[in-house]
C-alpha positions, -999 to 999 in steps of 0.1 A, spaced: 439 588 -4 441 556 -26 425 527 -9 428 488 -15 398 465 -11 401 432 6 375 405 1 371 370 12 340 344 10 323 322 30 297 301 7 274 279 20 265 248 -8 234 228 5 244 192 -7 224 175 -27 216 143 -5 182 128 -2 181 131 37 198 153 61 234 151 73 225 135 109 191 122 106 168 104 77 145 132 73 139 145 36 158 177 24 129 182 -2 126 218 -6 90 235 -5 71 213 22 48 225 47 67 238 77 77 215 104 67 185 83 103 171 74 118 176 112 128 144 130 134 139 168 171 144 161 166 177 142 141 190 169 171 179 196 149 160 219 165 145 247 181 110 241 184 112 205 220 108 187 229 120 156 243 95 125 266 108 99 253 105 62 277 87 42 265 107 9 274 140 24 308 130 33 315 117 -4 303 149 -18 328 169 5 353 145 -8 347 151 -44 349 189 -39 380 187 -24 398 166 -51 380 190 -80 399 220 -62 432 199 -57 425 201 -20 438 180 9 417 152 19 419 152 57 426 114 68 409 120 100 383 150 107 364 163 139 329 175 142 325 202 170 298 220 185 293 256 179 273 272 207 251 302 200 215 307 206 190 315 182 152 306 179 154 284 150 185 266 165 167 238 189 198 224 202 215 256 213 245 247 194 251 240 157 272 208 146 302 219 125 339 211 118 364 235 134 399 227 142 402 195 115 378 202 84 378 176 59 387 196 31 418 215 38 433 242 11 427 241 -26 424 265 -53 394 280 -75 405 293 -109 386 313 -130 385 341 -164 370 370 -160 367 406 -177 386 436 -166 391 469 -182 381 452 -215 406 426 -213 402 387 -200 421 378 -170 426 344 -155 427 343 -117 431 317 -91 416 321 -55 431 303 -28 407 283 -4 413 280 34 392 252 38 357 234 31 339 221 63 306 197 66 278 215 90 244 213 94 221 242 88 197 258 111 161 261 109 143 294 95 127 321 111 90 332 94 79 368 100 53 374 76 15 368 82 20 365 122 8 396 134 37 409 151 51 373 161 76 349 142 70 315 134 99 287 133 101 263 105 127 234 112 123 216 79 158 232 70 175 220 103 200 196 100 205 200 60 237 193 52 261 220 42 297 223 27 309 257 38 336 269 18 360 295 28 387 316 9 418 338 18 413 373 18 426 376 -16 401 393 -40 405 431 -48 374 441 -65 337 434 -66 340 423 -104 368 395 -92 346 382 -62 314 379 -85 337 359 -112 351 339 -83 312 331 -70 302 324 -103 332 299 -109 324 282 -76 288 280 -85 295 263 -117 318 238 -102 295 225 -72 267 224 -99 290 207 -125 300 178 -97 264 175 -90 271 179 -53 248 210 -51 216 222 -72 229 257 -69 194 272 -64 203 308 -53 165 317 -48 160 285 -24 189 290 -4 210 262 -19 240 285 -27 245 314 -1 274 339 -4 288 356 25 310 385 18 337 397 41 345 431 29 373 456 45 394 486 28 430 496 39 452 527 25 469 511 -4 503 500 2 495 489 40 503 453 49 478 451 76 438 443 71 413 467 79 382 457 100 363 436 82 322 435 78 304 401 68 276 410 41 252 379 47 230 356 26 233 372 -8 211 354 -31 219 365 -67 250 377 -83 239 408 -93 228 418 -54 264 403 -45 282 427 -68 261 456 -58 263 448 -19 301 449 -20 303 481 -38 279 498 -13 298 485 15 332 496 0 320 529 -6 303 530 32 335 522 45 358 544 27 337 573 35 331 565 73 370 562 77 375 593 55 349 614 78 367 603 109 348 574 116 358 538 125 345 505 110 332 483 134 335 444 127 299 432 126 277 412 101 254 434 77 223 430 56 220 443 21 189 462 11 184 463 -28 156 487 -27 178 514 -7 210 502 -22 227 501 13 239 478 37 226 480 74 234 466 106 225 432 118 245 421 147 279 424 161 304 398 144 317 373 164 353 358 164 356 321 170 362 319 205 328 336 211 314 301 199 331 280 225 339 251 200 348 221 217 343 183 202 310 170 199 309 138 221 279 119 202 301 119 171 333 98 163 362 115 145 355 110 107 384 87 90 386 86 54 409 62 38 427 62 6 405 34 -9 375 55 -2 391 85 -19 402 65 -49 367 51 -54 352 85 -54 380 100 -76 373 72 -103 336 79 -104 343 118 -109 333 137 -138 355 150 -164 361 187 -147 359 222 -164 398 223 -165 402 191 -182 377 200 -208 387 231 -217 423 216 -224 403 186 -244 384 211 -266 415 235 -273 436 201 -284 405 185 -299 386 212 -316 413 239 -319 395 265 -299 410 295 -284 415 295 -245 392 320 -241 364 300 -261 371 268 -243 367 288 -212 335 303 -221 322 272 -233 330 253 -200 315 277 -177 285 255 -170 283 215 -175 249 220 -197 267 245 -222 299 223 -225 278 190 -232 252 213 -256 283 225 -277 299 192 -280 266 172 -291 260 200 -317 298 194 -330 291 158 -332 259 164 -354 278 191 -374 309 179 -378 344 186 -360 356 206 -389 328 229 -378 338 230 -342 349 267 -345 315 276 -358 294 259 -336 313 275 -309 305 309 -323 270 298 -327 267 287 -290 283 317 -276 266 342 -299 231 336 -311 223 308 -288 236 327 -257 220 358 -269 186 345 -272 186 325 -242 194 357 -223 167 374 -242 140 348 -232 154 344 -199 161 306 -205 188 284 -189 204 263 -216 191 233 -199 159 241 -212 167 253 -246 138 243 -272 163 239 -301 181 206 -298 219 200 -303 209 180 -335 186 205 -349 212 234 -344 239 211 -359 218 206 -389 216 240 -392 251 245 -394 257 220 -420 231 240 -442 254 268 -438 285 249 -447 269 233 -477 255 264 -490 222 258 -489 217 292 -471 239 321 -460 250 329 -424 228 357 -422 197 336 -437 206 311 -409 200 337 -382 163 342 -394 161 302 -398 171 300 -361 148 326 -348 118 304 -365 132 271 -355 131 288 -315 95 299 -321 83 266 -335 103 243 -309 87 264 -280 54 255 -293 59 220 -297 86 195 -297 101 193 -335 120 165 -355 158 168 -360 152 184 -394 134 213 -385 157 237 -403 151 219 -434 117 225 -428 120 258 -426 140 265 -454 119 249 -476 85 263 -463 98 300 -464 119 295 -497 152 305 -479 174 283 -502 207 303 -515 209 312 -548 241 299 -562 230 296 -598 258 318 -616 235 324 -649 208 336 -626 231 358 -605 248 372 -637 212 385 -649 204 400 -614 236 418 -613 233 430 -647 201 445 -639 214 460 -606 245 477 -625 218 492 -651 196 504 -623 226 522 -605 248 536 -628 257 563 -604 273 541 -580 293 523 -608 307 555 -618 318 560 -584 333 527 -583 353 535 -614 364 569 -599 379 549 -569 353 552 -546 355 516 -527 320 525 -507 306 522 -542 311 486 -546 296 479 -509 264 497 -522 263 478 -553 264 446 -531 238 458 -510 215 466 -540 223 430 -551 214 411 -519 182 431 -517 173 424 -551 174 384 -539 159 392 -504 193 382 -491 194 348 -506 218 353 -530 253 335 -523 274 366 -509 309 354 -519 294 348 -557 278 380 -555 312 396 -547 330 377 -571 308 381 -602 298 417 -595 338 425 -594 346 405 -626 316 431 -642 327 461 -633 364 454 -644 349 446 -677 330 480 -681 
């Protein structure tokens, strides 16, 4: 039987406010347990929540970025459930009237060697408070409760169940992560829990319109584990059904060591939480003027920047999409172009997506912490363009620049310094090149004869010998031109 996968997402993005959503307590990560919990966070009698304006504005920013409807009036509700790290016995959230309604997140991803552009419809994004954290280590059979996180502002972003593979789901999660960090509304630190993905996964026979029973995989803190967990859960459900079993709606956790999901608790439906409007909070009213002020302060969004890169720099859709995957990469690329010159924009794009990206990946460094400045790389690209060095030698220079700049900050002329110190300037003197080519032809008479006999590979062999003789410093275009002219004269 052929099976179709159905995936929906609930993502909790911790909003980058200085204080919590309903109290003045700090949201700074890493403090000693229970040192950032006010009487409001502890749910002491008589305390009243006060909504954090900055959290609302960040939610509005997100809604504008995804072309959603910003609700003119939204309501906070009490979501009732008992858990040790939830002192009130309920979570303040939004249910019937969320602040952000609808919206679309678009992204590109690779499938079967081809780049596809996909759009995922959002159901909603609503504001809510986080719960505390249960600590199970070093308590000798007991658990501790840390309420520092209780009351931290979250934006829960919910999609429609429209994704059909783990690859597509991870591409969506990456695009959403890029967007919230681009906007600056969330730091996106998955290890610290600032960006937590819950995947709702179900399967159904191909062609069936009715959804299968879904299971929610909670708190996946890396994109690699997210993809693994979804694929593992898909296999589990298909094998269970094919063996005559039945999928039970539940919440599951992923164990990356055993590469399996395991049951955590039965999955509740909305009616189980007994939602009702919070009597301590007035409805949230958002005026058109407030939205307009936030709209005016918004940064250039990825889609707009992609369109500008295509129009201004002549880049392909693919290149523009890759370069705007993160704000840091887009800004770095644009700064390189400003130094190298707009005429070299395509070369700059190739370097940022190629040599720069591969070195960052190999060294485990984020582009925001790259040791080579955009100005330094821009000068290196100028030295390729003006014939000072070849593209091949430039990669050697780049590696040396990375090493030097990693040790200590270097000046903008780092490339020139390394080229001069290592004697890497390209040989472009026709007389010097002619003399070298004559020596190569004399020393490789067999290849010469093979070329004259019509073997094209012999020409490449002679070019290789010429480049070897100059340790790669000869101008490749001149070598090809002079060598061909010499061979025709023989």
